[in-house]
C-alpha positions in Angstrom: -16.9 24.0 34.0 -19.0 20.8 34.3 -18.2 17.4 32.7 -20.9 17.7 30.0 -19.4 21.2 29.1 -15.8 20.0 29.1 -16.9 17.1 26.8 -18.6 19.2 24.3 -15.7 21.7 24.2 -13.2 18.9 23.8 -15.4 17.3 21.0 -15.8 20.7 19.0 -12.2 21.5 19.4 -11.4 18.5 17.1 -14.2 19.0 14.7 -16.1 15.9 15.4 -19.6 15.4 15.4 -21.4 13.4 18.3 -21.7 10.4 15.9 -17.9 10.6 15.1 -17.0 10.8 18.9 -19.3 8.0 19.4 -17.8 5.9 16.8 -14.3 6.3 18.6 -15.8 5.3 21.9 -17.8 2.5 20.9 -21.4 4.2 21.7 -24.2 5.8 19.9 -24.8 9.3 19.1 -27.7 9.4 21.5 -25.4 8.2 24.2 -22.9 11.2 23.5 -25.8 13.5 23.4 -27.0 12.5 26.8 -23.6 12.9 28.1 -23.3 16.4 26.8 -26.8 17.1 28.1 -25.8 16.1 31.6 -28.9 13.6 31.8 -26.3 10.6 32.1 -22.7 10.1 32.9 -20.4 7.7 31.3 -18.9 4.5 33.0 -15.4 4.4 34.2 -14.2 2.5 31.2 -15.7 5.0 28.8 -14.0 8.0 30.9 -10.5 6.2 30.6 -11.2 6.0 26.9 -12.0 9.7 26.7 -8.9 10.5 28.6 -6.8 8.4 26.2 -8.7 9.7 22.9 -8.3 13.6 24.1 -4.9 13.0 25.6 -5.6 14.5 29.1 -6.0 12.9 32.7 -9.2 11.6 34.0 -9.0 14.5 36.6 -8.7 17.1 34.0 -11.5 15.6 32.0 -13.9 15.4 35.1 -13.0 18.3 37.5 -9.7 19.8 36.5 -7.6 18.5 39.3 -4.8 15.9 39.8 -6.8 12.9 41.0 -10.1 11.4 40.3 -12.3 10.2 43.3 -15.1 8.0 42.8 -17.8 6.9 45.2 -20.1 3.8 45.5 -18.4 0.5 45.4 -15.0 1.8 46.3 -14.0 3.8 49.4 -14.4 7.5 49.4 -11.2 9.5 48.3 -9.8 6.4 46.6 -7.6 7.4 43.6 -8.3 5.4 40.7 -5.1 4.6 38.5 -6.3 3.7 34.9 -3.5 2.4 32.7 -3.8 4.2 29.2 -3.9 2.1 26.3 -2.3 3.2 23.0 -5.2 2.0 21.1 -8.9 3.3 21.5 -11.4 1.2 19.5 -8.6 -0.3 17.4 -7.1 3.1 16.6 -3.9 4.8 17.5 -2.9 8.1 16.2 0.5 9.8 17.4 0.6 13.4 18.5 3.8 14.0 16.8 3.1 15.1 13.1 5.0 15.1 9.7 4.0 17.6 7.2 0.8 18.0 9.1 0.0 14.4 9.4 0.4 12.1 12.3 3.7 10.3 12.3 1.9 6.9 13.0 -1.8 6.3 12.3 -3.1 2.9 12.7 -6.7 2.2 12.4 -7.7 -1.5 12.3 -11.4 -0.7 11.5 -11.1 2.0 8.8 -9.1 4.6 7.1 -5.6 5.4 8.2 -3.7 8.4 6.9 -0.3 9.3 8.4 3.4 9.2 7.6 3.3 5.4 8.6 -0.2 4.2 8.0 -1.8 0.8 8.6 -5.5 0.4 8.2 -8.3 -1.2 5.9 -7.7 1.9 3.7 -4.0 3.4 4.2 -2.6 6.3 2.7 1.0 7.5 3.8 4.5 7.5 2.9 4.6 4.0 4.2 1.2 2.5 3.7 0.0 -1.0 4.6 -3.6 -2.0 4.0 -6.2 -3.7 1.9 -6.0 -0.7 -0.2 -2.9 1.3 0.2 -1.5 4.3 -1.3 1.9 5.9 -0.8 5.5 6.0 -1.7 6.2 2.3 -0.1 3.0 0.3 0.0 1.9 -3.1 0.9 -1.5 -4.2 0.3 -4.4 -6.3 -1.4 -4.6 -3.3 -4.0 -1.7 -0.9 -3.9 -0.6 2.3 -5.5 2.9 3.9 -5.1 6.4 4.2 -6.0 7.6 0.8 -4.5 4.6 -1.4 -4.6 3.8 -5.0 -3.1 0.2 -6.0 -3.7 -1.5 -9.3 -3.6 -4.1 -8.8 -6.5 -3.1 -5.4 -8.0 -0.1 -2.9 -7.8 0.5 0.3 -9.7 4.0 2.1 -9.2 7.4 2.7 -10.3 8.3 -0.8 -9.2 5.4 -3.1 -8.7 4.9 -6.4 -7.6 1.4 -8.1 -7.7 -0.8 -10.7 -9.5 -1.8 -7.8 -11.9 1.2 -5.3 -11.6 1.9 -2.0 -13.8 5.0 0.2 -13.3 8.4 1.0 -14.8 9.5 -2.2 -13.3 6.5 -4.8 -13.2 6.5 -8.3 -11.8 3.3 -10.3 -11.7 1.1 -12.8 -13.3 0.0 -10.2 -15.6 2.8 -7.5 -15.8 2.8 -4.2 -17.9 5.9 -1.7 -17.7 8.9 -0.6 -19.3 10.6 -3.7 -17.8 8.1 -6.4 -17.3 8.3 -9.9 -16.2 5.3 -12.3 -15.8 3.2 -15.1 -17.3 1.5 -12.5 -19.4 3.9 -9.6 -20.1 3.7 -6.2 -21.9 6.8 -3.8 -22.2 9.7 -2.3 -23.7 11.7 -5.3 -22.3 9.3 -8.2 -21.8 9.9 -11.6 -20.3 6.9 -14.1 -19.9 5.2 -17.1 -21.3 3.3 -14.6 -23.4 5.5 -11.8 -24.2 4.7 -8.5 -26.3 6.6 -5.3 -26.8 9.6 -4.0 -28.2 12.3 -6.5 -27.2 10.6 -9.8 -26.0 11.6 -13.2 -24.6 8.8 -15.8 -24.0 7.3 -19.0 -25.3 4.8 -16.8 -27.4 7.0 -13.7 -28.2 6.1 -10.8 -30.3 8.4 -7.6 -30.7 10.8 -5.9 -32.7 13.5 -8.4 -31.5 11.6 -11.4 -30.4 13.0 -14.8 -29.1 10.6 -17.7 -28.3 9.2 -20.9 -29.3 6.7 -19.0 -31.4 8.5 -15.7 -32.2 7.3 -12.9 -34.5 9.3 -9.6 -35.1 11.6 -7.7 -37.4 14.2 -10.1 -36.1 12.6 -13.3 -34.8 14.6 -16.5 -33.3 12.6 -19.5 -32.5 11.0 -22.8 -33.5 8.1 -21.2 -35.4 8.9 -17.6 -36.7 7.3 -14.9 -38.5 8.9 -11.8 -39.6 11.5 -9.9 -41.7 14.5 -11.8 -40.5 13.6 -15.4 -39.3 16.3 -17.2 -37.4 16.6 -20.8 -35.9 18.7 -22.7 -33.7 21.7 -23.4 -33.3 23.1 -19.8 -33.5 26.1 -18.3 -31.8 26.1 -15.0 -30.0 28.3 -13.3 -32.5 26.0 -14.3 -35.4 23.0 -12.9 -33.5 25.0 -9.7 -32.6 26.0 -9.1 -36.1 22.5 -9.5 -37.4 21.1 -7.0 -34.8 23.8 -4.4 -35.4 23.3 -4.7 -39.2 19.6 -4.5 -39.2 18.9 -2.6 -36.1 21.9 -0.5 -35.4 20.1 1.9 -33.0 19.3 -1.0 -30.6 20.7 -0.2 -27.2 24.0 -2.0 -26.6 22.9 -3.9 -23.2 19.9 -5.1 -25.2 21.9 -6.4 -28.0 24.4 -8.0 -25.6 21.5 -9.6 -23.5 19.8 -11.0 -26.4 22.8 -12.3 -28.0 23.9 -14.3 -25.1 20.3 -15.6 -24.7 20.2 -16.5 -28.4 23.2 -18.8 -28.0 22.1 -20.5 -24.7 18.2 -21.1 -25.4 16.6 -24.2 -26.3 13.2 -25.0 -27.9 11.5 -28.1 -27.0 
């Protein structure tokens, strides 16, 4: 089998087009086409990259033996040893797979999809990228279960400038438990806080504590609602009012807000 035939076979085994192979090797589709037609041959650097890419030795790639002999500027029969790089054109994909995906896939120039994935766009159990999706994710924009994002995050536990999740932390946060400058949630804490149980400078909820508070039970400097409370107030007094008016309030919420009511100060 000639080198041209071998290259064509290896490419087709992986389901790559000539253009896709060219992208991995840093050459044009036309160059790959010329190699496969046998009209030109690759330079040593490209042969080494091919060996790394296909996971075979240079000899297997070129002539099927155990050494590679070159002619020209180097002595006849000299064996050239090329150190294999883990990366080819900024990409590494491990041979070992988990659930049909590479254990590790790193692509510094594009998409990465593996159990551990790092790339401009990363998808995996652990994913790091400008855009990332997975169980544990870090990125500019991230979606997952546990999420850390610079601009946006969506997950069970999310931390980002704009965050949404069961537990959400961010400048703007929305979730069951949310903490942020602007916060929306069942239990919400923030400068502007809206939800069921809220604490914030501007607070609106069933139970609301804040400088400006609105709710069924509202404690604050300026209040609106059914029961309007003002400082000072003890934890026992606040607890008694909650248990009397809203008896179905979860006990930990009652205790949390009662302690906060006693210690809070409004400027």
